[in-house]
N, C-alpha and C positions, 0 to 999 in steps of 0.2 A: 484418400480424398474427400471422402463424405463424413468422416469422423469427427466428432466436436473437437475443438481446440480448448483445451481445459489449461487455464494459466498454472504454472508452477506454484507449488504450495506457499513459496516465500512472499509470492505478490498477491495471493488471493487473500481478499478480505476475510477475516473472521466472523462466525454469524452473529456475533454479539455488537459489532461495531458498524457505524455507518459510514458511508462515503463522504457524506456533506458534514463538515464541522458544525456544531452547534452555535447559534449566533447568541453570544453574551456580551453585555456591557454596552449595548446599543441604547441609546435615549433619543427618543424621536422629539422634536421641537414642538410646541402647540401649533394648532392650526391657524391661529392668529393671536397678535399679541395685544389686542385690545381687552380691557378688564370688563367682562359682562357678569352681570349678576346670575346665578343659576335661574332656570325658567321652571316654575312648578309644573308637575305633570298634569295633564288634562284631566279634568273630572271623569270619572267612570260613568257613562250614560246608565239611567236606571233601565231595569229590565223591562221589556214591553209587557203591557199587560196581556195575559193569556186570553186567547180569543177562543170562544165556544167552538165546537165543532161544526162542520158544513150543515147547516139546517135547511131542508128541502119544504117547501110550501107546496100545497096541493097542485098549483098552477105549474111550479118548475118541475116538479114529480112528472106531470104528463108530459111537459115538453122534453125531459130527459128520456123516457120511457118511448116516446115518439121517434125521438133522434135514434137512439139504439135500435129500434125496429127498423127504420129506414136505412141505417148502416147494414144490418143484416141482410135485408131483402137485397140491396145493391151488391154487397159482396156475393152473395148466393147466386143472383142472376151472372154474375161476372164469372164465377166458378162453372156454372151449369153452361155457360154458353162456350167456355173454353173446352170443356168435356165433350160437348156436343161438335164441334168443330174437328177434335182429335178423332172422334169415331167416324164423322162422315168423312176424313182424309183417309183414315185406315181403310174403310169399306171401299173407297174409290181405288185406292192402290190395290187392294185384293182383286178388285174385278179387272183391273187393268193386267195384272199378273195372271189371271185365269184365261184372259182372251189372249195374251202374247205366248201362254202356253199352249194353248189350242192351235194358234197360227205356226208356231215353230215345229210342233210335233209331226203335223200332216201338212206339209207345203203344197203337196200335189192334189189333195182332196179338198179343193176349194169350190 
């Protein structure tokens, strides 16, 4: 039931032939019947003038340095605050675990 159905050898296509016959002898009519003169190809634009590399003036260098410092400080502050929040949460969970353990171990000695 689950075995593949292989066609008999006389109907199976040979490896070198195609199931689709080749299209030969087809002639397509032109898109329009009017007589146009061929259009000249568009001229190739000239290569752009090579620009020099980015040049930083002393003022812009100070601005870039200040901006980089601000980004580092802000990202550092966010990361430290996330670490601090995680540490505070872990400490409070640990404290709750100790209190619950002491309450559950000796329920009669309160």
